Structures are given as C-alpha cells and as structure tokens.
Backbone as CSV, one residue per row, in Angstrom:
resi,resn,N_x,N_y,N_z,CA_x,CA_y,CA_z,C_x,C_y,C_z
1,MET,91.809,160.975,-0.530,92.494,162.368,-0.654,92.533,162.642,-2.113
2,ARG,92.321,164.049,-2.338,92.403,164.505,-3.731,93.747,164.376,-4.435
3,ARG,93.761,163.906,-5.627,95.023,163.900,-6.523,95.008,164.964,-7.465
4,GLY,95.961,164.898,-8.369,95.995,165.875,-9.487,96.804,167.077,-8.991
5,HIS,98.112,166.842,-8.632,99.004,167.928,-8.053,99.182,169.075,-9.115
6,ASP,99.058,168.792,-10.383,99.361,169.869,-11.363,98.351,171.025,-11.283
7,SER,97.068,170.653,-10.794,95.954,171.650,-10.740,96.209,172.428,-9.364
8,GLU,97.024,172.170,-8.543,97.169,172.801,-7.266,98.345,173.941,-7.420
9,GLY,98.154,175.058,-6.698,99.209,176.062,-6.661,100.433,175.567,-5.941
10,VAL,101.465,176.419,-5.974,102.679,176.185,-5.282,102.470,176.073,-3.724
11,GLN,101.632,176.852,-3.204,101.346,176.866,-1.757,100.800,175.583,-1.257
12,VAL,99.958,175.072,-2.007,99.280,173.783,-1.634,100.286,172.640,-1.721
13,ARG,101.115,172.705,-2.735,102.122,171.600,-2.925,103.197,171.700,-1.681
14,ILE,103.435,172.964,-1.349,104.361,173.120,-0.159,103.766,172.435,1.037
15,GLN,102.484,172.704,1.201,101.712,172.120,2.315,101.781,170.551,2.342
16,ARG,101.773,170.045,1.192,101.911,168.526,1.048,103.201,168.100,1.640
17,VAL,104.312,168.741,1.257,105.580,168.383,1.742,105.782,168.491,3.271
18,ILE,105.153,169.571,3.809,105.179,169.827,5.208,104.417,168.564,5.953
19,LEU,103.270,168.278,5.503,102.486,167.123,6.026,103.214,166.019,6.028
20,TRP,103.848,165.654,4.891,104.620,164.384,4.783,105.755,164.388,5.758
21,ALA,106.495,165.522,5.870,107.706,165.468,6.768,107.220,165.446,8.160
22,LEU,106.067,165.953,8.513,105.678,165.803,9.981,105.218,164.367,10.190
23,ALA,104.599,163.804,9.194,104.116,162.371,9.458,105.422,161.489,9.579
24,ALA,106.386,161.800,8.709,107.560,160.818,8.767,108.327,160.953,10.197
25,ARG,108.101,161.981,10.858,108.780,162.118,12.200,107.854,161.741,13.331
26,GLY,106.685,161.198,13.040,105.812,160.703,14.154,104.954,161.571,14.805
27,PHE,104.842,162.919,14.146,104.055,163.935,14.690,102.665,163.596,14.974
28,PHE,102.051,162.727,14.149,100.590,162.438,14.313,100.282,161.381,15.277
29,SER,101.380,160.874,16.086,101.084,160.055,17.161,100.628,160.874,18.435
30,ARG,100.794,162.213,18.336,100.357,163.136,19.491,99.603,164.295,18.958
31,TYR,99.423,164.535,17.692,98.802,165.647,17.261,97.803,165.309,16.020
32,VAL,96.799,166.179,15.822,95.721,165.845,14.901,95.440,166.979,14.037
33,PHE,95.333,166.787,12.726,95.090,167.799,11.718,93.609,168.248,11.698
34,HIS,93.361,169.520,11.688,91.970,169.885,11.496,91.979,171.249,10.727
35,GLY,90.798,171.845,10.616,90.619,173.130,9.912,90.391,173.031,8.494
36,GLY,90.508,174.228,7.816,90.216,174.342,6.384,91.103,173.505,5.454
37,SER,92.468,173.470,5.778,93.239,172.625,4.933,93.106,171.139,5.092
38,CYS,92.678,170.772,6.272,92.225,169.385,6.479,91.076,169.065,5.691
39,LEU,90.166,169.986,5.437,88.883,169.703,4.672,89.225,169.565,3.273
40,TYR,90.333,170.354,2.912,90.671,170.294,1.334,91.487,168.972,1.195
41,PHE,92.306,168.610,1.959,93.110,167.420,1.645,92.493,166.090,1.816
42,PHE,91.499,166.133,2.746,90.941,164.853,3.186,89.430,164.769,2.927
43,TYR,88.770,165.786,2.714,87.270,165.725,2.575,86.789,166.436,1.455
44,GLU,87.684,166.730,0.446,87.252,167.164,-0.855,86.570,168.568,-0.972
45,ASN,87.063,169.331,0.005,86.479,170.736,-0.013,86.910,171.446,-1.268
46,VAL,86.115,172.515,-1.570,86.310,173.143,-2.960,87.420,174.244,-2.742
47,ARG,87.876,174.473,-1.596,88.871,175.612,-1.405,89.948,175.062,-0.531
48,TRP,91.127,175.709,-0.806,92.346,175.411,0.148,92.400,176.480,1.113
49,SER,93.484,176.389,2.046,93.729,177.372,2.972,95.277,177.600,3.111
50,GLU,95.611,178.849,3.435,97.119,179.049,3.662,97.692,178.595,4.957
51,ASP,96.824,178.065,5.822,97.263,177.569,7.116,97.217,176.183,7.233
52,LEU,98.117,175.507,8.044,98.052,174.128,8.484,97.789,174.180,10.007
53,ASP,96.607,173.713,10.459,96.246,173.755,11.923,96.139,172.464,12.449
54,PHE,96.644,172.424,13.771,96.707,171.130,14.399,96.326,171.372,15.828
55,VAL,95.722,170.292,16.399,95.322,170.171,17.911,96.062,168.938,18.416
56,LYS,95.825,168.717,19.750,96.472,167.526,20.360,95.526,166.307,20.355
57,HIS,96.058,165.103,20.370,95.282,163.989,20.682,94.814,164.068,22.047
58,ARG,93.534,163.684,22.286,92.855,163.877,23.605,93.676,163.229,24.740
59,GLY,94.510,162.235,24.388,95.365,161.549,25.342,96.744,162.184,25.628
60,ASN,96.910,163.256,24.930,98.243,164.011,25.138,98.036,165.092,26.063
61,PRO,98.629,165.070,27.269,98.447,166.019,28.368,99.446,167.231,28.188
62,ASP,100.356,167.138,27.264,101.520,168.209,27.318,101.125,169.292,26.372
63,HIS,101.764,170.511,26.757,101.696,171.630,25.923,102.542,171.382,24.769
64,PRO,102.259,171.952,23.535,102.991,171.592,22.307,104.448,171.987,22.398
65,THR,104.731,172.931,23.318,106.179,173.342,23.417,107.128,172.225,23.964
66,LYS,106.422,171.242,24.598,107.253,170.168,25.047,107.856,169.352,23.846
67,ASP,107.300,169.422,22.729,107.667,168.730,21.452,108.269,169.727,20.465
68,LEU,108.695,170.916,20.943,109.112,171.984,20.225,110.416,171.546,19.275
69,ALA,111.390,170.920,19.974,112.639,170.514,19.213,112.161,169.447,18.066
70,ALA,111.412,168.560,18.404,111.122,167.505,17.317,110.328,168.120,16.281
71,ILE,109.399,169.072,16.525,108.591,169.622,15.462,109.491,170.573,14.628
72,GLU,110.417,171.344,15.283,111.283,172.132,14.546,112.166,171.278,13.554
73,GLU,112.585,170.207,14.023,113.425,169.276,13.299,112.719,168.741,12.030
74,ALA,111.374,168.383,12.263,110.546,167.929,11.155,110.297,169.112,10.055
75,LEU,110.118,170.251,10.667,109.884,171.401,9.596,111.196,171.859,8.927
76,ARG,112.370,171.695,9.650,113.626,171.901,8.946,113.747,170.837,7.799
77,GLU,113.377,169.649,8.039,113.477,168.589,6.952,112.530,169.021,5.808
78,ALA,111.396,169.490,6.128,110.322,169.881,5.132,111.047,171.097,4.304
79,VAL,111.523,172.044,4.839,112.137,173.160,4.048,113.342,172.658,3.290
80,ARG,114.082,171.598,3.732,115.138,170.997,2.889,114.515,170.332,1.622
81,LEU,113.400,169.658,1.821,112.779,168.945,0.858,111.959,169.725,-0.168
82,ILE,111.390,170.821,0.208,110.530,171.658,-0.616,111.132,172.026,-1.908
83,PRO,112.405,172.540,-1.987,112.982,172.858,-3.329,113.268,171.565,-4.152
84,VAL,113.442,170.416,-3.444,113.631,169.241,-4.178,112.463,168.698,-4.919
85,PHE,111.409,168.759,-4.251,110.079,168.225,-4.879,109.239,169.262,-5.681
86,ILE,109.535,170.618,-5.483,108.750,171.555,-6.149,109.707,172.417,-7.007
87,GLU,109.671,172.306,-8.300,110.802,172.762,-9.132,110.801,174.323,-9.222
88,GLU,109.645,174.978,-8.978,109.532,176.413,-9.038,110.204,177.069,-7.786
89,VAL,110.412,176.341,-6.764,110.939,176.842,-5.466,112.517,176.951,-5.582
90,GLU,112.930,178.101,-5.156,114.394,178.275,-5.122,114.986,178.123,-3.666
91,SER,114.206,178.444,-2.672,114.773,178.236,-1.242,113.557,178.182,-0.336
92,ALA,113.827,177.768,0.935,112.724,177.722,1.842,113.382,177.922,3.218
93,GLU,112.563,178.547,4.162,113.107,178.712,5.525,111.968,178.560,6.540
94,VAL,112.276,178.287,7.814,111.135,178.189,8.778,111.648,178.938,10.054
95,LYS,110.645,179.628,10.677,110.889,180.362,11.869,109.776,180.074,12.842
96,CYS,110.140,179.853,14.253,109.073,179.773,15.216,108.705,181.228,15.590
97,GLN,107.342,181.395,15.402,106.911,182.844,15.613,106.402,183.117,17.006
98,LYS,105.796,181.945,17.545,105.077,182.008,18.880,105.315,180.784,19.671
99,ARG,105.666,180.843,20.835,105.827,179.586,21.579,105.281,179.781,23.094
100,THR,104.500,180.866,23.253,103.900,181.085,24.626,102.339,181.018,24.495
101,GLY,101.801,181.028,25.665,100.291,180.952,25.603,99.649,179.643,25.166
102,ASP,98.522,179.726,24.400,97.879,178.428,24.089,98.318,178.012,22.619
103,VAL,99.170,178.577,22.012,99.474,178.312,20.534,100.968,178.245,20.360
104,LEU,101.397,177.295,19.578,102.771,177.096,19.119,102.744,177.396,17.528
105,ARG,103.363,178.462,17.105,103.182,178.819,15.794,104.447,178.955,14.935
106,PHE,104.544,178.366,13.753,105.765,178.520,12.896,105.291,179.051,11.509
107,ILE,106.228,179.771,10.913,105.988,180.258,9.710,107.080,179.702,8.635
108,VAL,106.652,179.127,7.595,107.489,178.601,6.506,107.401,179.571,5.389
109,LYS,108.532,180.133,4.999,108.576,181.148,3.893,109.418,180.497,2.759
110,VAL,108.818,180.620,1.481,109.489,180.032,0.392,109.621,181.002,-0.802
111,SER,110.883,181.052,-1.264,111.093,181.930,-2.476,110.796,181.050,-3.711
112,VAL,109.886,181.583,-4.498,109.313,180.996,-5.671,109.872,181.761,-6.923
113,ARG,110.471,180.985,-7.938,111.013,181.538,-9.152,110.022,182.535,-9.758
114,GLY,110.439,183.790,-9.982,109.525,184.612,-10.780,108.576,185.440,-9.889
115,GLU,108.623,185.189,-8.468,107.712,185.816,-7.596,108.567,186.757,-6.688
116,ARG,108.206,188.035,-6.506,108.917,188.931,-5.764,108.686,188.721,-4.147
117,ARG,107.497,188.341,-3.934,107.094,188.111,-2.462,107.267,186.573,-2.207
118,LYS,107.625,186.352,-0.998,107.901,184.863,-0.560,106.394,184.355,-0.251
119,THR,106.284,183.104,-0.699,105.138,182.401,-0.376,105.167,181.978,1.127
120,ARG,104.106,181.967,1.843,104.055,181.759,3.225,102.987,180.708,3.554
121,VAL,103.476,179.746,4.388,102.492,178.849,5.078,102.594,178.838,6.623
122,ASN,101.482,179.057,7.329,101.452,179.117,8.677,101.199,177.718,9.261
123,VAL,101.955,177.360,10.226,101.790,176.106,10.926,101.518,176.284,12.335
124,GLU,100.245,176.019,12.746,99.898,176.379,14.155,99.350,175.089,14.856
125,ILE,99.844,174.979,16.149,99.483,173.786,16.920,98.904,174.394,18.215
126,ALA,97.633,174.184,18.506,96.857,174.702,19.568,96.886,173.735,20.777
127,ASP,96.961,174.285,21.985,96.964,173.432,23.287,95.499,173.144,23.596
128,VAL,94.810,172.440,22.717,93.498,171.964,22.911,93.366,170.602,22.339
129,ALA,92.354,169.828,22.678,92.200,168.455,22.326,91.273,168.198,21.114
130,ALA,91.529,167.210,20.311,90.585,166.638,19.339,89.767,165.510,20.040
131,TYR,88.519,165.326,19.622,87.716,164.282,20.341,87.221,163.265,19.461
132,ARG,87.146,163.358,18.102,86.643,162.395,17.170,87.782,162.328,16.091
133,ILE,88.629,161.261,16.279,89.868,161.182,15.367,89.776,160.079,14.426
134,MET,90.159,160.268,13.247,90.371,159.244,12.119,91.755,159.317,11.678
135,VAL,92.151,158.135,11.223,93.567,158.011,10.672,93.368,157.704,9.135
136,LYS,94.050,158.513,8.347,93.810,158.435,6.804,95.193,158.370,6.164
137,PRO,95.248,157.583,4.989,96.630,157.574,4.295,96.824,158.828,3.538
138,PHE,98.116,159.244,3.484,98.511,160.488,2.776,99.816,160.398,2.285
139,GLU,100.053,160.349,0.944,101.455,160.415,0.357,102.414,159.344,1.032
140,GLN,101.756,158.055,1.143,102.437,156.898,1.719,102.762,157.072,3.169
141,ALA,101.961,157.942,3.870,102.097,158.026,5.268,100.749,157.896,5.917
142,LEU,100.681,158.065,7.233,99.333,157.943,7.842,99.182,159.352,8.722
143,ILE,97.971,159.949,8.679,97.821,161.298,9.302,96.500,161.137,10.112
144,ALA,96.554,161.617,11.370,95.485,161.626,12.305,94.669,162.952,11.953
145,VAL,93.431,162.816,11.709,92.563,163.962,11.351,91.327,163.916,12.230
146,GLU,90.816,165.059,12.323,89.376,165.204,12.985,88.384,164.752,12.012
147,ASP,87.319,164.109,12.522,86.268,163.750,11.638,85.370,165.015,11.195
148,PRO,84.647,164.915,10.083,83.907,166.091,9.620,82.985,166.697,10.693
149,LEU,82.379,165.908,11.476,81.424,166.533,12.490,82.136,167.417,13.423
150,GLU,83.296,166.944,13.920,84.154,167.785,14.907,84.610,169.087,14.219
151,ILE,84.938,169.005,12.876,85.418,170.161,12.230,84.330,171.141,12.081
152,LEU,83.063,170.514,11.872,81.939,171.436,11.760,81.770,172.211,13.126
153,ALA,81.827,171.421,14.221,81.752,172.137,15.567,82.824,173.229,15.654
154,ASP,84.060,172.918,15.274,85.135,173.922,15.317,84.638,175.156,14.471
155,LYS,84.176,174.845,13.324,83.788,176.036,12.370,82.647,176.837,13.012
156,MET,81.693,176.306,13.627,80.608,177.013,14.186,81.048,177.850,15.418
157,VAL,82.002,177.306,16.222,82.480,178.020,17.317,83.418,179.171,16.789
158,ALA,84.207,178.836,15.735,85.094,180.008,15.185,84.199,181.136,14.629
159,LEU,83.119,180.862,13.968,82.256,181.772,13.340,81.710,182.661,14.463
160,ALA,81.232,182.155,15.623,80.743,182.938,16.695,81.750,183.708,17.482
161,ALA,83.024,183.054,17.586,84.105,183.680,18.368,84.614,184.849,17.610
162,ARG,84.830,184.769,16.337,85.365,185.866,15.514,84.395,186.986,15.493
163,ALA,83.126,186.563,15.221,82.013,187.636,15.106,81.959,188.389,16.506
164,HIS,82.041,187.709,17.510,81.917,188.277,18.905,83.099,189.191,19.108
165,SER,84.361,188.880,18.818,85.382,189.663,19.036,85.843,190.699,18.094
166,TRP,85.528,190.310,16.760,85.937,191.298,15.656,84.752,191.980,15.015
167,GLY,83.578,191.449,15.368,82.339,192.082,14.688,81.984,191.445,13.361
168,GLU,82.786,190.540,12.951,82.595,189.834,11.674,83.367,188.463,11.580
169,PRO,82.936,187.563,10.876,83.603,186.238,10.727,84.784,186.260,9.687
170,LYS,85.474,185.206,9.673,86.341,184.887,8.483,85.376,184.341,7.512
171,VAL,85.531,184.913,6.196,84.649,184.580,5.115,84.810,183.081,4.819
172,ARG,86.038,182.543,4.918,86.343,181.198,4.680,85.553,180.229,5.520
173,ASP,85.378,180.676,6.868,84.473,179.752,7.633,83.080,179.669,7.246
174,VAL,82.610,180.768,6.696,81.117,180.730,6.155,81.075,179.724,4.951
175,LEU,82.098,179.760,4.020,82.169,178.951,2.989,82.339,177.478,3.468
176,ASP,82.984,177.150,4.516,83.154,175.855,5.004,81.976,175.414,5.754
177,LEU,81.101,176.269,6.351,79.857,175.900,6.971,78.962,175.244,5.911
178,TYR,78.859,175.917,4.765,78.045,175.441,3.713,78.591,174.083,3.199
179,PHE,79.865,174.092,2.910,80.393,172.838,2.383,80.123,171.644,3.277
180,LEU,80.349,171.761,4.603,80.095,170.668,5.626,78.618,170.385,5.708
181,GLY,77.867,171.423,5.879,76.381,171.381,6.070,75.672,170.783,4.925
182,GLU,75.896,171.235,3.624,75.266,170.896,2.511,76.040,169.839,1.725
183,GLY,77.242,170.320,1.452,78.084,169.499,0.559,78.354,168.101,1.127
184,ARG,78.715,167.952,2.454,78.915,166.797,3.153,77.638,166.241,3.726
185,GLY,76.576,167.054,3.692,75.279,166.550,4.132,75.152,166.483,5.676
186,LEU,76.023,167.114,6.446,75.901,166.917,7.931,74.815,167.765,8.547
187,LEU,74.350,168.804,7.885,73.232,169.500,8.519,71.872,169.325,7.784
188,ARG,71.850,168.283,6.935,70.628,167.955,6.287,69.620,167.265,7.451
189,PRO,68.353,167.540,7.375,67.516,167.069,8.477,67.574,165.494,8.746
190,GLU,67.800,164.695,7.764,67.890,163.330,8.049,69.084,162.952,8.755
191,THR,70.238,163.719,8.495,71.469,163.380,9.093,71.516,164.008,10.617
192,LEU,70.978,165.233,10.754,71.013,166.023,11.996,70.176,165.415,12.996
193,SER,69.152,164.735,12.635,68.306,164.000,13.629,68.997,162.925,14.386
194,GLU,70.177,162.446,13.744,70.904,161.387,14.523,72.137,161.957,15.125
195,THR,72.592,163.157,14.640,73.845,163.650,15.197,73.804,164.919,16.041
196,LEU,72.611,165.486,16.192,72.459,166.691,16.864,73.047,166.763,18.285
197,ASP,72.672,165.614,18.967,73.196,165.618,20.420,74.666,165.475,20.466
198,ILE,75.334,164.876,19.487,76.818,164.788,19.353,77.393,166.102,19.083
199,LEU,76.732,166.811,18.074,77.235,168.125,17.804,77.180,169.161,18.970
200,VAL,76.044,169.162,19.650,75.804,169.992,20.680,76.921,169.769,21.845
201,GLU,77.197,168.405,22.019,78.314,168.047,23.068,79.627,168.563,22.596
202,LEU,79.968,168.363,21.370,81.171,168.823,20.841,81.366,170.390,20.924
203,ILE,80.307,171.074,20.632,80.366,172.581,20.695,80.507,173.075,22.188
204,VAL,79.811,172.387,23.067,80.053,172.700,24.498,81.417,172.479,24.944
205,ARG,82.044,171.459,24.467,83.518,171.096,24.748,84.427,172.161,24.093
206,LYS,84.121,172.541,22.839,84.917,173.555,22.201,84.818,174.881,22.870
207,LEU,83.620,175.222,23.375,83.502,176.515,24.021,84.376,176.525,25.320
208,ARG,84.380,175.449,26.019,85.184,175.338,27.176,86.736,175.372,26.938
209,ASP,87.065,174.664,25.838,88.464,174.684,25.446,88.897,175.980,24.903
210,TYR,88.087,176.746,24.177,88.535,178.015,23.630,88.102,179.161,24.566
211,ARG,87.597,178.867,25.676,87.242,179.878,26.768,86.239,180.866,26.256
212,LEU,85.101,180.356,25.808,84.047,181.205,25.233,82.838,180.759,25.917
213,SER,82.046,181.705,26.570,80.818,181.316,27.330,79.682,181.141,26.368
214,ALA,78.638,180.490,26.830,77.397,180.302,25.972,76.707,181.610,25.564
215,SER,76.843,182.535,26.555,76.179,183.977,26.173,77.112,184.674,25.138
216,GLU,78.419,184.524,25.178,79.160,185.109,24.269,79.124,184.435,22.909
217,PHE,78.884,183.109,22.848,78.505,182.415,21.601,77.246,182.972,21.001
218,GLN,76.281,183.236,21.833,75.040,183.778,21.449,75.185,185.251,20.843
219,LYS,75.901,186.066,21.413,76.180,187.351,21.010,76.925,187.287,19.717
220,GLY,77.886,186.379,19.598,78.555,186.255,18.266,77.634,185.834,17.094
221,THR,76.702,185.045,17.449,75.670,184.613,16.395,74.893,185.859,15.989
222,GLU,74.657,186.740,16.862,73.863,187.961,16.556,74.665,188.865,15.653
223,HIS,75.932,188.989,15.932,76.903,189.820,15.042,76.849,189.211,13.673
224,LEU,77.035,187.790,13.704,77.077,187.117,12.385,75.841,187.300,11.578
225,LYS,74.680,187.311,12.221,73.327,187.619,11.424,73.503,188.972,10.685
226,ARG,73.973,189.925,11.542,74.081,191.387,10.932,75.046,191.280,9.677
227,TRP,76.201,190.586,9.908,77.162,190.506,8.872,76.623,189.966,7.614
228,LEU,75.888,188.822,7.708,75.253,188.189,6.656,74.210,189.022,5.885
229,ASP,73.612,189.896,6.605,72.587,190.776,6.067,73.138,191.976,5.263
230,ARG,74.385,192.176,5.351,75.026,193.371,4.615,74.861,193.133,3.044
231,PRO,74.746,194.179,2.316,74.660,194.184,0.816,75.928,193.628,0.204
232,GLU,77.163,193.836,0.911,78.360,193.429,0.266,78.787,192.002,0.618
233,THR,78.101,191.305,1.502,78.443,189.975,1.983,78.619,188.945,0.768
234,LEU,77.733,189.071,-0.222,77.778,188.107,-1.343,79.075,188.411,-2.132
235,GLU,79.413,189.612,-2.253,80.740,189.945,-3.009,82.021,189.374,-2.197
236,ASP,81.900,189.611,-0.907,82.959,189.114,0.008,83.105,187.527,-0.228
237,LEU,82.020,186.871,-0.355,82.039,185.490,-0.490,82.713,185.140,-1.846
238,ARG,82.289,185.796,-2.858,82.808,185.555,-4.273,84.297,185.884,-4.326
239,VAL,84.687,186.949,-3.652,86.183,187.371,-3.780,87.075,186.269,-3.027
240,THR,86.600,185.849,-1.893,87.183,184.768,-1.130,87.270,183.445,-1.809
241,PHE,86.130,183.158,-2.434,86.092,181.937,-3.234,87.090,181.949,-4.307
242,MET,87.229,183.033,-4.969,88.111,183.096,-6.160,89.484,183.044,-5.691
243,ARG,89.804,183.573,-4.492,91.196,183.423,-4.027,91.646,182.073,-3.696
244,TYR,90.679,181.391,-3.023,91.076,180.100,-2.448,90.596,178.803,-3.137
245,ALA,89.775,178.941,-4.261,89.362,177.805,-5.030,90.349,177.401,-6.066
246,LEU,90.432,176.125,-6.387,91.278,175.633,-7.470,90.834,176.176,-8.772
247,PRO,91.836,176.317,-9.754,91.510,176.895,-11.111,90.277,176.232,-11.693
248,SER,90.111,174.986,-11.613,89.067,174.282,-12.154,87.642,174.702,-11.625
249,HIS,87.723,175.121,-10.297,86.412,175.614,-9.739,86.269,177.062,-10.020
250,ARG,87.119,177.777,-10.379,86.962,179.182,-10.810,86.630,179.424,-12.210
251,ALA,86.704,178.381,-13.128,86.500,178.468,-14.517,85.241,178.924,-14.869
252,GLY,84.151,178.489,-14.222,82.797,178.964,-14.568,82.225,180.030,-13.591
253,GLU,82.307,181.329,-14.084,81.917,182.409,-13.244,80.499,182.346,-12.789
254,LEU,79.536,181.903,-13.623,78.142,181.806,-13.271,78.015,180.673,-12.145
255,ALA,78.615,179.610,-12.373,78.593,178.545,-11.379,79.175,178.977,-9.998
256,MET,80.234,179.713,-10.101,80.940,180.143,-8.886,80.022,181.145,-8.138
257,TYR,79.242,181.989,-8.894,78.429,182.984,-8.335,77.193,182.356,-7.658
258,VAL,76.676,181.254,-8.367,75.458,180.512,-7.784,75.906,179.820,-6.587
259,TYR,77.175,179.243,-6.454,77.717,178.501,-5.190,77.701,179.555,-4.137
260,CYS,78.206,180.741,-4.364,78.305,181.710,-3.237,76.783,182.104,-2.820
261,GLU,75.920,182.297,-3.707,74.575,182.578,-3.469,73.983,181.546,-2.539
262,GLN,74.196,180.258,-2.850,73.665,179.190,-2.023,74.298,179.193,-0.659
263,THR,75.612,179.468,-0.616,76.311,179.603,0.716,75.612,180.624,1.482
264,LEU,75.401,181.792,0.946,74.724,182.855,1.782,73.348,182.431,2.259
265,ARG,72.518,181.846,1.314,71.174,181.486,1.796,71.295,180.482,2.933
266,PHE,72.222,179.535,2.698,72.326,178.407,3.702,72.681,179.039,5.074
267,ALA,73.592,179.943,5.069,74.076,180.551,6.396,72.978,181.294,6.949
268,LYS,72.240,182.136,6.184,71.250,182.852,6.706,70.193,181.968,7.398
269,LYS,69.825,180.859,6.768,68.839,179.914,7.248,69.394,179.340,8.574
270,ALA,70.559,179.052,8.602,71.119,178.422,9.845,71.099,179.426,11.060
271,LEU,71.070,180.759,10.711,71.131,181.726,11.855,69.772,182.349,12.001
272,SER,68.681,181.843,11.211,67.404,182.471,11.419,66.669,181.934,12.549
273,GLY,65.568,182.532,12.884,64.796,182.044,13.948,64.273,180.559,13.750
274,GLY,64.481,179.719,14.758,64.171,178.362,14.498,65.218,177.465,13.682
275,GLY,66.347,178.317,13.399,67.479,177.636,12.616,68.330,176.820,13.461
276,LEU,69.475,176.380,12.794,70.388,175.435,13.513,70.979,176.034,14.869
277,PHE,71.454,177.404,14.752,72.093,177.975,15.793,71.197,178.108,16.951
278,GLU,69.945,178.625,16.623,69.018,178.676,17.740,68.760,177.364,18.425
279,ILE,68.501,176.307,17.710,68.365,175.003,18.227,69.545,174.612,19.113
280,LEU,70.693,174.927,18.581,71.872,174.505,19.439,71.989,175.428,20.709
281,LEU,71.651,176.635,20.659,71.712,177.463,21.853,70.689,176.973,22.939
282,GLU,69.477,176.507,22.402,68.527,176.093,23.401,68.925,174.714,23.986
283,ARG,69.496,173.897,23.272,70.134,172.610,23.740,71.261,172.998,24.804
284,MET,72.107,173.965,24.482,73.232,174.238,25.354,72.703,174.903,26.594
285,ARG,71.696,175.720,26.644,71.052,176.177,27.877,70.588,175.120,28.722
286,THR,69.957,174.145,28.195,69.411,173.055,28.991,70.595,172.257,29.560
287,MET,71.613,171.992,28.755,72.852,171.334,29.372,73.501,172.203,30.426
288,GLU,73.508,173.480,30.155,74.205,174.345,31.184,73.431,174.372,32.459
289,ALA,72.183,174.424,32.347,71.317,174.371,33.619,71.497,173.136,34.362
290,GLU,71.679,172.053,33.673,71.818,170.728,34.359,73.102,170.578,34.947
291,SER,74.160,171.205,34.455,75.553,171.065,34.988,76.155,172.316,35.518
292,SER,75.362,173.331,35.826,75.923,174.632,36.242,76.705,174.504,37.514
293,LYS,76.372,173.656,38.376,77.019,173.482,39.708,78.470,172.828,39.496
294,HIS,78.742,172.143,38.378,79.933,171.450,38.131,80.853,172.209,37.056
295,SER,80.294,173.189,36.400,81.101,173.729,35.361,81.802,174.972,35.770
296,ARG,82.982,175.341,35.072,83.664,176.529,35.269,83.784,177.314,33.986
297,LYS,83.183,178.563,34.037,83.260,179.435,32.905,84.173,180.465,32.991
298,VAL,84.874,180.651,31.820,85.915,181.701,31.735,85.597,182.534,30.518
299,SER,85.472,183.864,30.661,85.128,184.706,29.603,86.098,184.729,28.504
300,PHE,85.695,184.916,27.297,86.582,185.023,26.115,86.883,186.493,25.773
301,SER,88.172,186.717,25.538,88.566,188.061,25.047,89.508,187.827,23.953
302,PRO,89.572,188.817,23.081,90.474,188.619,21.883,91.929,188.293,22.325
303,GLY,92.458,187.276,21.817,93.815,186.851,22.041,94.047,186.025,23.349
304,SER,93.004,185.798,24.080,93.137,185.092,25.364,93.174,183.561,25.030
305,ALA,92.739,183.151,23.931,92.751,181.751,23.607,92.777,181.560,22.073
306,PRO,93.255,180.436,21.616,93.214,180.167,20.232,91.803,180.070,19.661
307,VAL,91.574,180.243,18.343,90.312,180.005,17.701,90.428,178.879,16.840
308,PRO,89.385,177.979,16.659,89.538,176.759,15.955,89.981,177.092,14.471
309,GLY,90.834,176.073,13.938,91.483,176.385,12.653,90.610,176.661,11.599
310,SER,91.158,177.490,10.569,90.414,177.908,9.329,91.158,177.503,8.080
C-alpha cells in the first residue's frame, strides 16, 4: 500500500479513516473493496477517486441492507474520528442516500477549514459478488480486495455499459484501463495468453451480474470507439488526470501529456479491429452459443442495475 500521507489531499485521507473504521467493525468479512480507489490504495494507481466502492463476498447471499445498522455504526465512528486524525477538518457527517434496488449508498460530508464547500466521499455497496478476492494489510487492519484481473473485468464492463447508456464512458475508467493493461501488464501479450480465458469468464459473469447483454456490450464498445476518435478526447483525459492525480504526478506537464497520449493510443488499439475487445466478443459469442439453453438474459437500461465501481 502506498505511504506518504502528506502528499495526499484531504479527501484521500478521509477515505483512509473510513476504510479503517469499516475494517475495525468486521465489514470485510462480508464485503470486498474494488474500483478506482482500490486501485489507488492497493495497486499503486497514479490517480485517486472520490468514491469508495464495495461488492459482496461471493459467499454472502444477503442484500447489503441486511447489514445497514452495522455499516451505519461503522461510518458514524468514521465521522467521529475524521476530525481527530485530520487537523484541517472541522466536522463530519454521514447520510444514507439510497437503500433500495441493487445499491446501498452513503454520503460522508466533511467541513474543511478554509473551504466553502463541503468535501464529499461517496460510499457505495452493490448487491453483486466478487469472484477473485485477496486480503491485504491496511493501517494495522486487514481488507478484502478484488484482484487486479477482476477489477480489469469490472472496468471493461463499466466502459461498455456507460458508453451504451450515456453515449460516452467515464474518463477515469479509460485511464484505469491503461494503468491495468500496460502499467500492471495485464494486457501484454505474454500475460494475456495465460489469462484470457479467465478474463472472458469474469466479463461474462459481470455482464450477468450487472444485467447487460453481450449485444449491448458490443454496442457500448462501438460508442466507445467513436468517443475515443473525437478531437477533444485527449484534452478530456488530461483534465481528468490533472484532477485526480497526486501533486507529484502533476508536476511534469510534458510527462502528464505523454501519459495521456499513451492512454489514448492504448485504448484505441484495444478497441480496434482484431484488438482486445473484439477478441473478447468473439470468445463471448462462442460461450453464449454453447450455454444459450441454460442462460437467462436481462436487458440493461440506465438505472436498472449498478455499474462496476470507478
């Protein structure tokens, strides 16, 4: 896990306290950390996220609302501790924003000295399972996290799902695709030759969990291609990187620009003919044909299901 708290903004340090408070209350015996913040805290991603996203242990059959009281208690402890551990913070509060459907969502709002607007951290627990789980040490606690390959599957599904429903992806997910694929080496040919079948299986499971059909996944990739080809996409990547990168990563403007250029080239290659997404779609069609008599498909529509964490 990355150290050096002084280089992190208040929002990230708030997240550290929330994670510790959840771990201290046994949250991670039933739930698993994933998404962009998980990549930052445990896999050395170059950017942080304003959200803390969680899914269930695959052996947990219950909707997250069953643990509502325990989760609220842990978050109340977190808001009590946040002003104690972070000197810039004057006060903190937590509110349950959503407790119906497939998501349990809380908002932690923090008053920071000298800031007019409150700093906000979203805590979201989705009623879907994690499949590849690791346990990692964190601030003298243990936290269950998805492994990088499963987070990659989440990110690929999120890219297609959001492009399908909104016409464009979250820019953060494009940055994470490059980080996982090239930075972590998960999509390099020598690695992918060993993990492709596992990645396809994970994506098929995620599509089922998030209620997205293979055809909708394909349509999402087509929207994503068009978005990547826009003249302004590189600037969108740069602006997003500037917002979510640590100060040390923002220091060199040329290096930052080159990183975003590399991200864009990588994503375009993954979406090109014969690229990763096309290979995955072909594998998925083969699997779907073999199991069509046993599978149940439900169409995805905006808001009908959660989208993998960002």
